[in-house]
MOPAC internal coordinates of N, CA, C and O (Angstrom, degrees):
PM7 1SCF
backbone

  N    0.0000 0     0.00 0     0.00 0    0    0    0
  C    1.4547 1     0.00 0     0.00 0    1    0    0
  C    1.5225 1   108.81 1     0.00 0    2    1    0
  O    1.2310 1   120.75 1   -58.29 1    3    2    1
  N    1.3360 1   116.18 1   121.71 1    3    2    1
  C    1.4549 1   120.39 1   178.79 1    5    3    2
  C    1.5199 1   110.41 1   -76.81 1    6    5    3
  O    1.2310 1   121.56 1   -34.59 1    7    6    5
  N    1.3220 1   114.62 1   145.41 1    7    6    5
  C    1.4623 1   120.33 1   175.80 1    9    7    6
  C    1.5191 1   108.07 1  -122.14 1   10    9    7
  O    1.2310 1   121.45 1   -39.42 1   11   10    9
  N    1.3202 1   114.83 1   140.58 1   11   10    9
  C    1.4554 1   121.46 1  -179.35 1   13   11   10
  C    1.5165 1   109.66 1  -126.04 1   14   13   11
  O    1.2310 1   121.06 1   -18.63 1   15   14   13
  N    1.3359 1   115.57 1   161.37 1   15   14   13
  C    1.4618 1   120.93 1   178.31 1   17   15   14
  C    1.5253 1   109.74 1  -128.46 1   18   17   15
  O    1.2310 1   121.51 1   -24.12 1   19   18   17
  N    1.3153 1   114.72 1   155.88 1   19   18   17
  C    1.4563 1   123.13 1   170.54 1   21   19   18
  C    1.5239 1   106.36 1  -118.39 1   22   21   19
  O    1.2310 1   120.38 1   -43.91 1   23   22   21
  N    1.3086 1   116.88 1   136.09 1   23   22   21
  C    1.4626 1   121.41 1   178.89 1   25   23   22
  C    1.5246 1   107.89 1  -104.97 1   26   25   23
  O    1.2310 1   120.97 1   -56.05 1   27   26   25
  N    1.3260 1   115.75 1   123.95 1   27   26   25
  C    1.4584 1   121.94 1   177.53 1   29   27   26
  C    1.5248 1   107.21 1  -103.24 1   30   29   27
  O    1.2310 1   120.63 1   -68.67 1   31   30   29
  N    1.3172 1   116.41 1   111.33 1   31   30   29
  C    1.4633 1   121.79 1  -177.16 1   33   31   30
  C    1.5186 1   110.34 1    96.87 1   34   33   31
  O    1.2310 1   120.58 1   -56.42 1   35   34   33
  N    1.3206 1   116.50 1   123.58 1   35   34   33
  C    1.4638 1   120.14 1  -178.02 1   37   35   34
  C    1.5220 1   111.32 1  -122.24 1   38   37   35
  O    1.2310 1   121.09 1  -140.47 1   39   38   37
  N    1.3253 1   115.52 1    39.53 1   39   38   37
  C    1.4656 1   120.99 1   177.19 1   41   39   38
  C    1.5181 1   110.75 1   -78.91 1   42   41   39
  O    1.2310 1   119.96 1    36.32 1   43   42   41
  N    1.3118 1   117.67 1  -143.68 1   43   42   41
  C    1.4655 1   121.32 1  -173.42 1   45   43   42
  C    1.5281 1   113.38 1   -59.90 1   46   45   43
  O    1.2310 1   119.59 1   132.74 1   47   46   45
  N    1.3190 1   118.39 1   -47.26 1   47   46   45
  C    1.4705 1   120.87 1   177.60 1   49   47   46
  C    1.5175 1   110.85 1   -78.63 1   50   49   47
  O    1.2310 1   120.72 1   140.31 1   51   50   49
  N    1.3090 1   116.23 1   -39.69 1   51   50   49
  C    1.4588 1   120.71 1  -175.64 1   53   51   50
  C    1.5134 1   113.67 1   -58.99 1   54   53   51
  O    1.2310 1   119.84 1   139.12 1   55   54   53
  N    1.3296 1   117.90 1   -40.88 1   55   54   53
  C    1.4675 1   119.44 1  -178.27 1   57   55   54
  C    1.5228 1   111.31 1   -64.39 1   58   57   55
  O    1.2310 1   120.12 1   146.16 1   59   58   57
  N    1.3259 1   117.37 1   -33.84 1   59   58   57
  C    1.4650 1   119.90 1   176.64 1   61   59   58
  C    1.5224 1   111.12 1   -69.84 1   62   61   59
  O    1.2310 1   120.61 1   139.58 1   63   62   61
  N    1.3274 1   116.43 1   -40.42 1   63   62   61
  C    1.4640 1   120.12 1   177.13 1   65   63   62
  C    1.5228 1   110.66 1   -63.55 1   66   65   63
  O    1.2310 1   120.51 1   136.63 1   67   66   65
  N    1.3258 1   116.64 1   -43.37 1   67   66   65
  C    1.4618 1   120.75 1   178.57 1   69   67   66
  C    1.5232 1   110.19 1   -58.74 1   70   69   67
  O    1.2310 1   120.03 1   132.03 1   71   70   69
  N    1.3139 1   117.54 1   -47.97 1   71   70   69
  C    1.4620 1   121.47 1  -179.42 1   73   71   70
  C    1.5270 1   111.20 1   -59.31 1   74   73   71
  O    1.2310 1   120.65 1   132.41 1   75   74   73
  N    1.3316 1   116.36 1   -47.59 1   75   74   73
  C    1.4629 1   120.12 1  -177.15 1   77   75   74
  C    1.5233 1   112.48 1   -67.11 1   78   77   75
  O    1.2310 1   120.09 1   135.13 1   79   78   77
  N    1.3229 1   117.43 1   -44.87 1   79   78   77
  C    1.4636 1   119.84 1   179.07 1   81   79   78
  C    1.5277 1   111.45 1   -66.36 1   82   81   79
  O    1.2310 1   120.22 1   144.42 1   83   82   81
  N    1.3352 1   117.18 1   -35.58 1   83   82   81
  C    1.4575 1   120.88 1   177.44 1   85   83   82
  C    1.5249 1   110.42 1   -64.04 1   86   85   83
  O    1.2310 1   120.63 1   136.13 1   87   86   85
  N    1.3292 1   116.39 1   -43.87 1   87   86   85
  C    1.4638 1   120.85 1  -178.22 1   89   87   86
  C    1.5245 1   112.99 1   -62.04 1   90   89   87
  O    1.2310 1   120.02 1   149.20 1   91   90   89
  N    1.3288 1   117.57 1   -30.80 1   91   90   89
  C    1.4699 1   119.50 1  -179.92 1   93   91   90
  C    1.5354 1   112.21 1   -96.90 1   94   93   91
  O    1.2310 1   120.28 1  -174.92 1   95   94   93
  N    1.3259 1   117.07 1     5.08 1   95   94   93
  C    1.4545 1   121.38 1   176.08 1   97   95   94
  C    1.5144 1   115.02 1    76.63 1   98   97   95
  O    1.2310 1   120.11 1  -159.05 1   99   98   97
  N    1.3297 1   117.39 1    20.95 1   99   98   97
  C    1.4613 1   120.94 1  -176.52 1  101   99   98
  C    1.5295 1   113.50 1  -104.03 1  102  101   99
  O    1.2310 1   119.65 1   174.43 1  103  102  101
  N    1.3184 1   118.27 1    -5.57 1  103  102  101
  C    1.4661 1   120.95 1  -176.03 1  105  103  102
  C    1.5238 1   110.72 1   -79.91 1  106  105  103
  O    1.2310 1   120.70 1   -53.65 1  107  106  105
  N    1.3117 1   116.27 1   126.35 1  107  106  105
  C    1.4668 1   121.22 1   178.86 1  109  107  106
  C    1.5238 1   111.64 1  -106.08 1  110  109  107
  O    1.2310 1   120.24 1   137.45 1  111  110  109
  N    1.3415 1   117.15 1   -42.55 1  111  110  109
  C    1.4656 1   119.72 1  -178.74 1  113  111  110
  C    1.5259 1   110.49 1  -157.32 1  114  113  111
  O    1.2310 1   121.53 1   -20.91 1  115  114  113
  N    1.3309 1   114.68 1   159.09 1  115  114  113
  C    1.4670 1   121.97 1   177.44 1  117  115  114
  C    1.5231 1   107.81 1  -132.20 1  118  117  115
  O    1.2310 1   120.60 1   -45.75 1  119  118  117
  N    1.3223 1   116.46 1   134.25 1  119  118  117
  C    1.4671 1   122.10 1   177.12 1  121  119  118
  C    1.5258 1   108.72 1  -126.73 1  122  121  119
  O    1.2310 1   120.86 1   -40.94 1  123  122  121
  N    1.3151 1   115.95 1   139.06 1  123  122  121
  C    1.4607 1   120.39 1   176.08 1  125  123  122
  C    1.5152 1   108.86 1  -155.01 1  126  125  123
  O    1.2310 1   120.56 1   -44.51 1  127  126  125
  N    1.3139 1   116.54 1   135.49 1  127  126  125
  C    1.4612 1   121.32 1   179.22 1  129  127  126
  C    1.5316 1   111.17 1   -73.93 1  130  129  127
  O    1.2310 1   120.57 1   156.49 1  131  130  129
  N    1.3352 1   116.52 1   -23.51 1  131  130  129
  C    1.4566 1   122.39 1  -179.95 1  133  131  130
  C    1.5311 1   108.98 1   -91.84 1  134  133  131
  O    1.2310 1   120.43 1   -73.54 1  135  134  133
  N    1.3102 1   116.78 1   106.46 1  135  134  133
  C    1.4697 1   121.66 1  -176.42 1  137  135  134
  C    1.5315 1   112.04 1   -60.81 1  138  137  135
  O    1.2310 1   119.64 1   147.71 1  139  138  137
  N    1.3206 1   118.29 1   -32.29 1  139  138  137
  C    1.4622 1   121.46 1   179.91 1  141  139  138
  C    1.5214 1   110.67 1   -62.05 1  142  141  139
  O    1.2310 1   120.12 1   133.45 1  143  142  141
  N    1.3370 1   117.38 1   -46.55 1  143  142  141
  C    1.4657 1   120.56 1   177.83 1  145  143  142
  C    1.5241 1   110.43 1   -60.27 1  146  145  143
  O    1.2310 1   120.88 1   135.34 1  147  146  145
  N    1.3089 1   115.92 1   -44.66 1  147  146  145
  C    1.4576 1   121.32 1  -178.45 1  149  147  146
  C    1.5290 1   110.86 1   -61.96 1  150  149  147
  O    1.2310 1   120.19 1   135.56 1  151  150  149
  N    1.3243 1   117.23 1   -44.44 1  151  150  149
  C    1.4632 1   121.38 1  -179.57 1  153  151  150
  C    1.5250 1   111.75 1   -64.47 1  154  153  151
  O    1.2310 1   119.83 1   146.13 1  155  154  153
  N    1.3259 1   117.93 1   -33.87 1  155  154  153
  C    1.4653 1   121.42 1   178.54 1  157  155  154
  C    1.5269 1   111.62 1   -62.59 1  158  157  155
  O    1.2310 1   120.19 1   147.66 1  159  158  157
  N    1.3115 1   117.24 1   -32.34 1  159  158  157
  C    1.4638 1   121.01 1  -179.21 1  161  159  158
  C    1.5196 1   112.53 1   -68.63 1  162  161  159
  O    1.2310 1   120.13 1   153.16 1  163  162  161
  N    1.2940 1   117.35 1   -26.84 1  163  162  161
  C    1.4641 1   121.00 1  -178.93 1  165  163  162
  C    1.5252 1   112.09 1   -68.80 1  166  165  163
  O    1.2310 1   120.20 1   159.07 1  167  166  165
  N    1.3100 1   117.22 1   -20.93 1  167  166  165
  C    1.4743 1   121.11 1  -175.72 1  169  167  166
  C    1.4872 1   113.47 1   -75.49 1  170  169  167
  O    1.2310 1   120.10 1   180.00 1  171  170  169

């Protein structure tokens, strides 16, 4: 059974969590109220 995570907030800690979960194929979604942080993750 696959397990996935959603990251709420992509600031200083969040961007590291996003990177790590993405690398292991567990990232399902990312939410952030700050559009700048969110846009940085797309790069």
